[in-house]
All heavy atoms as an XYZ file, in Angstrom:
757
protein
N       7.724    -15.433     -2.101
C       6.738    -15.938     -1.189
C       5.563    -14.956     -1.130
O       5.778    -13.758     -0.948
C       7.351    -16.090      0.210
C       6.301    -16.429      1.242
S       6.775    -16.347      2.989
C       8.250    -17.271      3.070
N       4.359    -15.431     -1.264
C       3.189    -14.551     -1.166
C       3.032    -13.982      0.244
O       3.405    -14.619      1.232
C       2.010    -15.471     -1.480
C       2.599    -16.653     -2.160
C       3.983    -16.791     -1.630
N       2.479    -12.796      0.310
C       2.089    -12.186      1.571
C       0.571    -12.045      1.528
O       0.013    -11.525      0.554
C       2.754    -10.809      1.765
C       2.225    -10.122      3.025
C       4.270    -10.962      1.836
N      -0.087    -12.529      2.565
C      -1.540    -12.475      2.668
C      -1.894    -11.514      3.796
O      -1.363    -11.638      4.907
C      -2.126    -13.876      2.952
C      -3.643    -13.800      3.086
C      -1.716    -14.858      1.866
N      -2.768    -10.552      3.494
C      -3.193     -9.565      4.486
C      -4.711     -9.663      4.618
O      -5.434     -9.623      3.623
C      -2.799     -8.132      4.072
C      -3.273     -7.120      5.105
C      -1.292     -8.029      3.859
N      -5.152     -9.792      5.866
C      -6.590     -9.898      6.124
C      -6.973     -8.869      7.183
O      -6.233     -8.640      8.144
C      -6.941    -11.300      6.603
C      -8.418    -11.477      6.819
C      -8.745    -12.868      7.291
N     -10.163    -12.915      7.597
C     -10.976    -13.858      7.230
N     -10.528    -14.897      6.566
N     -12.255    -13.816      7.524
N      -8.168     -8.252      7.009
C      -8.664     -7.274      7.971
C     -10.165     -7.132      7.800
O     -10.748     -7.631      6.831
C      -7.968     -5.917      7.792
C      -8.138     -5.334      6.408
C      -9.162     -4.430      6.127
C      -7.292     -5.708      5.376
C      -9.317     -3.909      4.853
C      -7.446     -5.189      4.104
C      -8.461     -4.295      3.845
O      -8.617     -3.796      2.576
N     -10.791     -6.448      8.764
C     -12.237     -6.207      8.687
C     -12.493     -4.722      8.893
O     -11.989     -4.123      9.852
C     -12.975     -7.035      9.742
C     -14.483     -7.019      9.558
C     -15.166     -8.133     10.337
N     -14.841     -8.097     11.747
C     -15.598     -7.524     12.690
N     -16.739     -6.931     12.359
N     -15.224     -7.552     13.948
N     -13.270     -4.145      7.995
C     -13.587     -2.721      8.063
C     -14.854     -2.484      8.884
O     -15.640     -3.391      9.127
C     -13.812     -2.127      6.658
O     -14.921     -2.781      6.055
C     -12.577     -2.258      5.793
N     -15.027     -1.240      9.248
C     -16.296     -0.824      9.846
C     -17.354     -0.946      8.744
O     -17.075     -0.610      7.588
C     -16.211      0.625     10.321
C     -15.142      0.860     11.354
C     -15.036      2.333     11.751
N     -13.860      2.539     12.562
C     -13.722      2.149     13.826
N     -14.731      1.545     14.431
N     -12.604      2.360     14.491
N     -18.549     -1.422      9.072
C     -19.570     -1.614      8.029
C     -19.818     -0.365      7.186
O     -19.953     -0.445      5.965
C     -20.823     -2.011      8.819
C     -20.284     -2.647     10.058
C     -19.011     -1.879     10.376
N     -19.838      0.802      7.832
C     -20.127      2.044      7.103
C     -18.951      2.516      6.246
O     -19.102      3.439      5.452
C     -20.560      3.145      8.084
C     -19.476      3.635      9.010
C     -19.296      2.807     10.295
O     -19.854      1.701     10.405
O     -18.562      3.292     11.178
N     -17.796      1.865      6.358
C     -16.622      2.274      5.584
C     -16.184      1.215      4.575
O     -15.198      1.400      3.861
C     -15.451      2.606      6.518
C     -15.795      3.578      7.628
C     -15.326      4.969      7.610
N     -14.298      5.460      6.800
C     -13.199      6.050      7.243
N     -12.951      6.129      8.540
N     -12.329      6.565      6.406
N     -16.907      0.094      4.512
C     -16.518     -1.004      3.624
C     -16.566     -0.596      2.150
O     -15.666     -0.941      1.379
C     -17.395     -2.228      3.871
N     -17.606      0.120      1.739
C     -17.695      0.538      0.336
C     -16.589      1.531     -0.014
O     -16.024      1.480     -1.107
C     -19.066      1.142      0.034
C     -20.176      0.102      0.013
O     -19.893     -1.112     -0.143
O     -21.349      0.505      0.155
N     -16.272      2.417      0.910
C     -15.163      3.358      0.711
C     -13.852      2.593      0.537
O     -13.051      2.903     -0.343
C     -15.068      4.296      1.909
C     -13.861      5.189      1.909
C     -13.661      5.926      3.228
O     -14.482      5.768      4.159
O     -12.658      6.651      3.331
N     -13.650      1.577      1.375
C     -12.445      0.756      1.285
C     -12.356      0.083     -0.077
O     -11.310      0.077     -0.723
C     -12.451     -0.288      2.404
C     -11.113     -0.942      2.587
O     -10.166     -0.330      3.046
N     -11.032     -2.206      2.196
N     -13.485     -0.467     -0.533
C     -13.501     -1.114     -1.847
C     -13.167     -0.116     -2.945
O     -12.408     -0.430     -3.868
C     -14.851     -1.767     -2.122
C     -14.880     -2.430     -3.489
C     -16.113     -3.272     -3.718
O     -16.649     -3.857     -2.783
N     -16.547     -3.342     -4.961
N     -13.694      1.082     -2.864
C     -13.418      2.107     -3.880
C     -11.924      2.443     -3.915
O     -11.339      2.589     -4.992
C     -14.244      3.367     -3.610
C     -14.017      4.474     -4.612
C     -14.403      4.055     -6.013
C     -14.191      5.202     -6.979
N     -14.133      4.760     -8.369
N     -11.304      2.541     -2.759
C      -9.865      2.818     -2.712
C      -9.071      1.678     -3.350
O      -8.087      1.915     -4.059
C      -9.420      3.053     -1.269
C      -9.869      4.382     -0.665
C      -9.731      4.357      0.854
C      -9.107      5.545     -1.263
N      -9.505      0.447     -3.124
C      -8.859     -0.709     -3.759
C      -9.055     -0.651     -5.270
O      -8.120     -0.901     -6.038
C      -9.409     -2.029     -3.189
C      -9.039     -2.169     -1.709
C      -8.880     -3.228     -3.985
C      -9.800     -3.269     -0.984
N     -10.256     -0.328     -5.708
C     -10.520     -0.209     -7.149
C      -9.629      0.848     -7.778
O      -9.165      0.684     -8.916
C     -11.999      0.100     -7.387
C     -12.902     -1.085     -7.068
C     -14.380     -0.731     -7.032
O     -14.741      0.477     -7.094
O     -15.187     -1.671     -6.931
N      -9.348      1.930     -7.047
C      -8.438      2.962     -7.549
C      -7.027      2.402     -7.748
O      -6.331      2.765     -8.702
C      -8.395      4.158     -6.600
C      -9.692      4.938     -6.569
O     -10.558      4.783     -7.427
N      -9.845      5.753     -5.549
N      -6.607      1.527     -6.836
C      -5.297      0.881     -6.975
C      -5.267      0.061     -8.258
O      -4.321      0.154     -9.054
C      -4.975     -0.009     -5.752
C      -3.714     -0.834     -6.002
C      -4.833      0.836     -4.497
N      -6.314     -0.721     -8.498
C      -6.336     -1.552     -9.702
C      -6.416     -0.714    -10.982
O      -5.833     -1.097    -11.995
C      -7.462     -2.585     -9.630
C      -7.081     -3.767     -8.790
C      -7.459     -3.837     -7.469
C      -6.301     -4.793     -9.321
C      -7.084     -4.914     -6.672
C      -5.915     -5.871     -8.543
C      -6.315     -5.931     -7.218
N      -7.089      0.426    -10.923
C      -7.121      1.316    -12.092
C      -5.713      1.830    -12.384
O      -5.289      1.871    -13.548
C      -8.084      2.473    -11.843
N      -4.979      2.187    -11.346
C      -3.616      2.663    -11.554
C      -2.706      1.530    -12.017
O      -1.818      1.741    -12.850
C      -3.090      3.299    -10.278
C      -1.885      4.175    -10.517
C      -1.619      5.074     -9.342
O      -1.160      4.597     -8.313
N      -1.919      6.362     -9.501
N      -2.916      0.320    -11.501
C      -2.142     -0.830    -11.979
C      -2.391     -1.071    -13.465
O      -1.456     -1.346    -14.219
C      -2.499     -2.088    -11.177
C      -1.967     -2.140     -9.747
C      -2.604     -3.299     -9.000
C      -0.452     -2.253     -9.740
N      -3.634     -0.964    -13.894
C      -3.963     -1.164    -15.306
C      -3.286     -0.114    -16.177
O      -2.834     -0.410    -17.289
C      -5.479     -1.123    -15.506
N      -3.184      1.095    -15.665
C      -2.549      2.191    -16.399
C      -1.031      2.013    -16.478
O      -0.435      2.169    -17.541
C      -2.892      3.504    -15.695
C      -2.279      4.735    -16.299
C      -2.608      5.965    -15.461
O      -3.812      6.208    -15.224
O      -1.666      6.658    -15.041
N      -0.422      1.669    -15.378
C       1.045      1.609    -15.305
C       1.633      0.243    -15.650
O       2.784      0.155    -16.046
C       1.505      2.015    -13.906
C       1.192      3.467    -13.613
C       1.775      3.881    -12.307
N       1.496      5.292    -12.060
C       2.132      6.013    -11.169
N       3.079      5.477    -10.437
N       1.822      7.275    -11.002
N       0.884     -0.811    -15.411
C       1.290     -2.193    -15.703
C       2.673     -2.551    -15.161
O       3.555     -3.000    -15.899
C       1.195     -2.456    -17.198
C      -0.205     -2.287    -17.714
C      -0.361     -2.693    -19.159
O       0.517     -3.289    -19.764
N      -1.512     -2.383    -19.711
N       2.880     -2.406    -13.857
C       4.171     -2.800    -13.279
C       4.367     -4.309    -13.350
O       3.394     -5.071    -13.364
C       4.068     -2.318    -11.827
C       2.602     -2.285    -11.548
C       1.944     -1.924    -12.850
N       5.609     -4.752    -13.386
C       5.912     -6.161    -13.602
C       6.443     -6.883    -12.365
O       6.543     -8.104    -12.372
C       6.947     -6.302    -14.721
C       6.543     -5.750    -16.077
C       7.717     -5.824    -17.033
C       5.339     -6.499    -16.612
N       6.778     -6.205    -11.303
C       7.487     -6.822    -10.194
C       6.665     -7.638     -9.224
O       7.204     -8.214     -8.280
N       5.345     -7.727     -9.409
C       4.510     -8.427     -8.442
C       3.159     -8.780     -9.071
O       2.782     -8.244    -10.107
C       4.267     -7.553     -7.203
C       3.635     -6.223     -7.543
C       2.260     -6.073     -7.565
C       4.419     -5.131     -7.865
C       1.684     -4.858     -7.903
C       3.855     -3.904     -8.202
C       2.484     -3.770     -8.216
N       2.461     -9.694     -8.411
C       1.054     -9.937     -8.714
C       0.265     -9.491     -7.486
O       0.788     -9.483     -6.358
C       0.762    -11.420     -9.013
O       1.043    -12.199     -7.845
C       1.585    -11.912    -10.188
N      -0.981     -9.123     -7.704
C      -1.787     -8.580     -6.609
C      -3.234     -8.979     -6.819
O      -3.777     -8.813     -7.911
C      -1.642     -7.056     -6.587
C      -2.456     -6.337     -5.548
C      -2.427     -6.694     -4.206
C      -3.242     -5.253     -5.905
C      -3.152     -6.003     -3.260
C      -3.967     -4.549     -4.963
C      -3.928     -4.930     -3.641
O      -4.649     -4.232     -2.703
N      -3.828     -9.517     -5.780
C      -5.245     -9.879     -5.793
C      -5.873     -9.319     -4.527
O      -5.284     -9.419     -3.447
C      -5.427    -11.416     -5.812
O      -4.763    -11.949     -6.956
C      -6.890    -11.797     -5.854
N      -7.056     -8.731     -4.644
C      -7.795     -8.245     -3.484
C      -9.192     -8.847     -3.531
O      -9.829     -8.865     -4.585
C      -7.867     -6.724     -3.493
N      -9.641     -9.329     -2.392
C     -10.944     -9.980     -2.294
C     -11.770     -9.324     -1.194
O     -11.244     -8.986     -0.134
C     -10.771    -11.465     -1.939
C      -9.844    -12.272     -2.838
C      -9.480    -13.583     -2.176
C     -10.500    -12.506     -4.179
N     -13.072     -9.174     -1.451
C     -14.019     -8.756     -0.412
C     -14.849     -9.987     -0.087
O     -15.489    -10.566     -0.978
C     -14.900     -7.619     -0.913
C     -15.830     -7.058      0.151
C     -16.562     -5.831     -0.351
N     -17.409     -5.249      0.672
C     -18.089     -4.114      0.515
N     -18.006     -3.444     -0.624
N     -18.840     -3.648      1.490
N     -14.836    -10.391      1.166
C     -15.513    -11.615      1.553
C     -17.027    -11.414      1.662
O     -17.514    -10.280      1.719
C     -14.930    -12.139      2.871
C     -13.418    -12.402      2.854
C     -12.979    -13.045      4.164
C     -13.003    -13.264      1.670
N     -17.742    -12.514      1.711
C     -19.206    -12.482      1.709
C     -19.815    -11.720      2.878
O     -20.950    -11.265      2.780
C     -19.776    -13.901      1.692
C     -19.692    -14.553      0.318
O     -19.502    -13.826     -0.684
O     -19.823    -15.783      0.258
N     -19.103    -11.582      3.980
C     -19.667    -10.832      5.109
C     -19.756     -9.335      4.807
O     -20.383     -8.578      5.533
C     -18.899    -11.098      6.403
C     -17.478    -10.545      6.395
O     -17.083     -9.809      5.464
O     -16.731    -10.860      7.346
N     -19.104     -8.899      3.709
C     -19.189     -7.509      3.265
C     -18.204     -6.563      3.903
O     -18.029     -5.443      3.419
N     -17.568     -6.978      4.987
C     -16.641     -6.082      5.681
C     -15.220     -6.630      5.784
O     -14.319     -5.895      6.164
C     -17.134     -5.762      7.105
O     -17.243     -6.974      7.855
C     -18.487     -5.049      7.073
N     -15.025     -7.903      5.473
C     -13.693     -8.505      5.526
C     -13.049     -8.481      4.154
O     -13.720     -8.740      3.144
C     -13.768     -9.951      6.029
O     -14.248     -9.998      7.353
N     -11.752     -8.174      4.152
C     -10.991     -8.106      2.914
C      -9.726     -8.935      3.058
O      -9.154     -9.025      4.148
C     -10.603     -6.656      2.602
C     -11.770     -5.775      2.242
C     -12.572     -5.215      3.228
C     -12.072     -5.509      0.907
C     -13.648     -4.403      2.899
C     -13.144     -4.700      0.574
C     -13.936     -4.149      1.569
N      -9.299     -9.525      1.950
C      -8.060    -10.289      1.898
C      -7.284     -9.813      0.678
O      -7.844     -9.697     -0.411
C      -8.332    -11.802      1.786
C      -7.027    -12.580      1.644
C      -9.120    -12.301      2.992
N      -6.002     -9.526      0.863
C      -5.117     -9.113     -0.221
C      -3.974    -10.120     -0.299
O      -3.461    -10.549      0.741
C      -4.525     -7.729      0.046
C      -5.550     -6.645      0.211
N      -5.672     -5.624     -0.687
C      -6.488     -6.429      1.163
C      -6.650     -4.807     -0.288
N      -7.154     -5.283      0.843
N      -3.583    -10.477     -1.520
C      -2.466    -11.391     -1.721
C      -1.491    -10.731     -2.688
O      -1.866    -10.374     -3.807
C      -2.935    -12.750     -2.285
C      -1.743    -13.685     -2.466
C      -3.990    -13.379     -1.382
N      -0.248    -10.557     -2.234
C       0.800     -9.946     -3.049
C       1.944    -10.942     -3.167
O       2.391    -11.502     -2.164
C       1.330     -8.642     -2.416
C       2.399     -8.014     -3.290
C       0.205     -7.666     -2.157
N       2.386    -11.157     -4.396
C       3.510    -12.048     -4.639
C       4.527    -11.327     -5.497
O       4.187    -10.853     -6.594
C       3.058    -13.338     -5.361
O       2.024    -13.952     -4.599
C       4.209    -14.309     -5.530
N       5.741    -11.203     -5.011
C       6.808    -10.619     -5.822
C       7.191    -11.621     -6.903
O       7.308    -12.815     -6.643
C       8.008    -10.271     -4.960
C       7.734     -9.127     -4.017
C       8.969     -8.700     -3.249
O      10.089     -9.045     -3.657
O       8.789     -8.009     -2.233
N       7.385    -11.116     -8.129
C       7.701    -11.997     -9.255
C       9.176    -11.965     -9.626
O       9.625    -12.802    -10.394
C       6.888    -11.609    -10.504
O       7.262    -10.292    -10.897
C       5.391    -11.683    -10.233
N       9.894    -10.993     -9.133
C      11.297    -10.864     -9.503
C      11.494    -10.329    -10.906
O      12.593    -10.326    -11.437
N      10.422     -9.847    -11.527
C      10.486     -9.365    -12.908
C      10.854     -7.895    -13.004
O      10.769     -7.315    -14.063
C       9.144     -9.610    -13.605
N      11.230     -7.295    -11.920
C      11.597     -5.883    -11.973
C      11.579     -5.304    -10.583
O      11.233     -5.967     -9.617
N      11.928     -4.061    -10.493
C      11.995     -3.403     -9.202
C      10.699     -2.741     -8.793
O      10.693     -1.948     -7.859
N       9.604     -3.049     -9.482
C       8.332     -2.411     -9.171
C       7.829     -2.856     -7.799
O       8.033     -3.991     -7.391
C       7.276     -2.788    -10.216
C       7.668     -2.360    -11.618
O       8.233     -1.266    -11.754
O       7.412     -3.123    -12.558
N       7.157     -1.931     -7.114
C       6.588     -2.228     -5.808
C       5.177     -1.666     -5.724
O       4.926     -0.535     -6.159
C       7.445     -1.612     -4.714
O       6.807     -1.694     -3.469
N       4.282     -2.438     -5.171
C       2.920     -1.967     -4.956
C       2.920     -0.721     -4.080
O       2.173      0.224     -4.328
C       2.095     -3.091     -4.310
C       0.621     -2.829     -4.062
C      -0.118     -2.556     -5.363
C       0.001     -4.014     -3.336
N       3.779     -0.682     -3.093
C       3.843      0.448     -2.163
C       4.242      1.759     -2.833
O       3.989      2.831     -2.281
C       4.812      0.128     -1.031
N       4.825      1.689     -4.021
C       5.233      2.902     -4.734
C       4.072      3.600     -5.447
O       4.206      4.760     -5.838
C       6.312      2.582     -5.765
C       7.625      2.171     -5.115
O       7.864      2.526     -3.937
O       8.414      1.478     -5.788
N       2.957      2.920     -5.625
C       1.823      3.511     -6.342
C       1.119      4.552     -5.485
O       0.742      4.269     -4.343
C       0.805      2.442     -6.723
C       1.184      1.449     -7.795
C       0.094      0.390     -7.927
C       1.396      2.150     -9.126
N       0.885      5.748     -6.009
C       0.152      6.759     -5.249
C      -1.223      6.273     -4.785
O      -1.640      6.575     -3.660
C       0.040      7.936     -6.229
C       1.251      7.790     -7.106
C       1.415      6.300     -7.274
N      -1.932      5.521     -5.613
C      -3.260      5.030     -5.223
C      -3.162      4.063     -4.051
O      -4.044      4.037     -3.182
C      -3.961      4.373     -6.407
N      -2.104      3.264     -4.003
C      -1.922      2.351     -2.866
C      -1.572      3.144     -1.611
O      -2.046      2.827     -0.516
C      -0.853      1.300     -3.166
C      -0.770      0.246     -2.103
C      -1.709     -0.779     -2.042
C       0.227      0.281     -1.151
C      -1.657     -1.742     -1.044
C       0.299     -0.680     -0.153
C      -0.649     -1.696     -0.108
N      -0.778      4.182     -1.763
C      -0.456      5.042     -0.632
C      -1.715      5.699     -0.076
O      -1.888      5.811      1.141
C       0.589      6.078     -1.035
C       1.930      5.452     -1.376
C       2.886      6.400     -2.066
O       2.630      7.584     -2.217
N       4.019      5.862     -2.510
N      -2.628      6.120     -0.970
C      -3.920      6.665     -0.537
C      -4.728      5.607      0.205
O      -5.378      5.896      1.211
C      -4.733      7.165     -1.733
C      -4.148      8.409     -2.380
O      -3.286      9.075     -1.758
O      -4.551      8.709     -3.519
N      -4.702      4.372     -0.300
C      -5.443      3.279      0.322
C      -4.961      3.015      1.750
O      -5.764      2.871      2.671
C      -5.318      2.010     -0.534
C      -5.722      0.762      0.183
C      -7.057      0.518      0.475
C      -4.775     -0.155      0.586
C      -7.440     -0.624      1.164
C      -5.139     -1.302      1.262
C      -6.474     -1.540      1.557
N      -3.664      2.954      1.959
C      -3.143      2.614      3.289
C      -3.109      3.806      4.245
O      -2.976      3.615      5.462
C      -1.750      1.944      3.215
C      -1.812      0.645      2.450
C      -0.707      2.873      2.652
N      -3.262      5.024      3.734
C      -3.103      6.227      4.551
C      -3.986      6.232      5.797
O      -3.525      6.589      6.877
C      -3.359      7.479      3.715
N      -5.231      5.842      5.689
C      -6.151      5.888      6.829
C      -6.787      4.528      7.079
O      -7.905      4.443      7.574
C      -7.209      6.947      6.596
C      -6.633      8.357      6.543
C      -7.678      9.431      6.346
O      -8.888      9.111      6.379
O      -7.289     10.594      6.163
N      -6.062      3.462      6.754
C      -6.631      2.118      6.904
C      -7.051      1.844      8.353
O      -8.098      1.248      8.590
C      -5.660      1.027      6.370
C      -6.333     -0.348      6.349
C      -4.371      0.983      7.152
C      -7.302     -0.556      5.253
N      -6.291      2.294      9.322
C      -6.628      2.031     10.724
C      -7.980      2.637     11.098
O      -8.738      2.036     11.868
C      -5.533      2.562     11.645
N      -8.293      3.814     10.548
C      -9.569      4.460     10.842
C     -10.751      3.718     10.219
O     -11.873      3.816     10.725
C      -9.572      5.902     10.332
C      -8.597      6.791     11.088
O      -8.246      6.457     12.241
O      -8.186      7.811     10.522
N     -10.498      2.996      9.127
C     -11.578      2.259      8.454
C     -11.831      0.890      9.055
O     -12.824      0.258      8.740
C     -11.259      2.105      6.963
C     -11.244      3.402      6.184
C     -11.230      3.186      4.676
N     -10.154      2.341      4.197
C      -8.932      2.771      3.864
N      -8.622      4.049      3.989
N      -8.012      1.928      3.416
N     -10.936      0.420      9.909
C     -10.990     -0.971     10.362
C     -11.484     -1.145     11.791
O     -11.222     -0.316     12.649
C      -9.604     -1.600     10.259
S      -9.069     -1.848      8.571
N     -12.159     -2.277     12.015
C     -12.458     -2.730     13.369
C     -11.504     -3.860     13.743
O     -11.305     -4.131     14.920
C     -13.925     -3.184     13.549
C     -14.865     -2.011     13.429
C     -14.297     -4.278     12.594
N     -10.940     -4.522     12.755
C      -9.866     -5.494     12.953
C      -8.725     -5.056     12.048
O      -8.863     -5.038     10.830
C     -10.303     -6.915     12.594
C     -11.278     -7.510     13.572
C     -11.721     -8.905     13.179
O     -11.066     -9.556     12.327
O     -12.744     -9.350     13.717
N      -7.622     -4.680     12.642
C      -6.480     -4.152     11.904
C      -5.910     -5.183     10.934
O      -6.036     -6.393     11.162
C      -5.396     -3.715     12.873
N      -5.297     -4.714      9.861
C      -4.664     -5.629      8.916
C      -3.583     -6.478      9.584
O      -2.777     -5.967     10.365
C      -4.049     -4.699      7.868
C      -4.846     -3.438      7.964
C      -5.203     -3.318      9.419
N      -3.613     -7.757      9.271
C      -2.602     -8.689      9.754
C      -1.988     -9.348      8.531
O      -2.709     -9.932      7.707
C      -3.210     -9.757     10.684
C      -2.167    -10.789     11.075
C      -3.821     -9.108     11.917
N      -0.682     -9.210      8.397
C       0.021     -9.799      7.248
C       0.728    -11.067      7.694
O       1.270    -11.135      8.797
C       1.041     -8.803      6.705
N       0.702    -12.053      6.816
C       1.461    -13.279      7.085
C       2.003    -13.815      5.776
O       1.409    -13.638      4.717
C       0.584    -14.325      7.776
O      -0.506    -14.685      6.957
N       3.149    -14.444      5.879
C       3.714    -15.110      4.720
C       2.921    -16.371      4.437
O       2.214    -16.894      5.297
N       3.031    -16.858      3.237
C       2.321    -18.070      2.846
C       3.167    -18.829      1.833
O       4.003    -18.244      1.149
C       0.964    -17.724      2.240
N       2.934    -20.104      1.749
C       3.608    -20.933      0.755
C       2.581    -21.408     -0.256
O       1.500    -21.865      0.122
C       4.270    -22.137      1.424
N       2.884    -21.267     -1.518
C       1.983    -21.740     -2.566
C       2.072    -23.261     -2.622
O       3.143    -23.826     -2.823
C       2.337    -21.132     -3.940
C       1.462    -21.714     -5.031
C       2.218    -19.618     -3.892
N       0.951    -23.901     -2.429
C       0.877    -25.351     -2.513
C       0.528    -25.758     -3.935
O       1.005    -26.759     -4.451
C      -0.162    -25.908     -1.515
C      -0.344    -27.403     -1.673
C       0.255    -25.552     -0.097
N      -0.275    -24.955     -4.576
C      -0.656    -25.185     -5.960
C      -1.444    -23.994     -6.461
O      -2.002    -23.241     -5.679
N      -1.467    -23.812     -7.747
C      -2.237    -22.724     -8.358
C      -2.586    -23.151     -9.768
O      -1.775    -23.797    -10.451
C      -1.430    -21.433     -8.377
N      -3.769    -22.814    -10.213
C      -4.167    -23.164    -11.564
C      -4.214    -21.926    -12.430
O      -3.448    -21.785    -13.374
C      -5.510    -23.902    -11.546
C      -6.017    -24.244    -12.928
C      -5.297    -25.105    -13.739
C      -7.175    -23.683    -13.407
C      -5.744    -25.416    -15.017
C      -7.631    -24.002    -14.681
C      -6.914    -24.854    -15.478
O      -7.350    -25.145    -16.732
N      -5.078    -20.991    -12.111
C      -5.164    -19.727    -12.843
C      -5.441    -18.616    -11.842
O      -6.057    -18.833    -10.815
C      -6.302    -19.753    -13.858
C      -6.062    -20.719    -14.976
C      -7.133    -20.578    -16.012
N      -6.911    -21.543    -17.082
C      -7.759    -21.762    -18.052
N      -8.886    -21.099    -18.109
N      -7.479    -22.645    -18.980
N      -5.018    -17.432    -12.180
C      -5.306    -16.297    -11.309
C      -6.813    -16.058    -11.294
O      -7.469    -16.211    -12.327
C      -4.570    -15.065    -11.813
N      -7.370    -15.696    -10.139
C      -8.814    -15.450    -10.076
C      -9.206    -14.237    -10.904
O      -8.454    -13.274    -11.005
C      -9.077    -15.222     -8.585
C      -7.764    -14.834     -8.014
C      -6.698    -15.464     -8.878
N     -10.395    -14.303    -11.470
C     -10.952    -13.181    -12.225
C     -11.822    -12.345    -11.308
O     -12.380    -12.838    -10.336
C     -11.808    -13.670    -13.390
C     -10.958    -14.348    -14.462
O      -9.779    -13.987    -14.598
O     -11.482    -15.238    -15.153
N     -11.950    -11.082    -11.647
C     -12.813    -10.182    -10.857
C     -14.258    -10.474    -11.148
O     -14.633    -11.038    -12.127
C     -12.486     -8.745    -11.203
């Protein structure tokens, strides 16, 4: 089941937040873990972010195990004006994974 996390950063910290997310994706590209899919979106307002994580069952890999992800979540509360809220979701349909 996918987990969707949504939050809003302080305007002056939004670019920093994006950079930390980009670091996560750089580490994912390097390590290529198989246990999950991960998508991160920055919304048009410039300060809202949405992350979608889906476990694939293809291995014991976890996003939380990545050092870059640990760096990202370390001070998330300080970067936010609306704290991250996670909720489960059901896939109704999917065609292709979104491109960056």
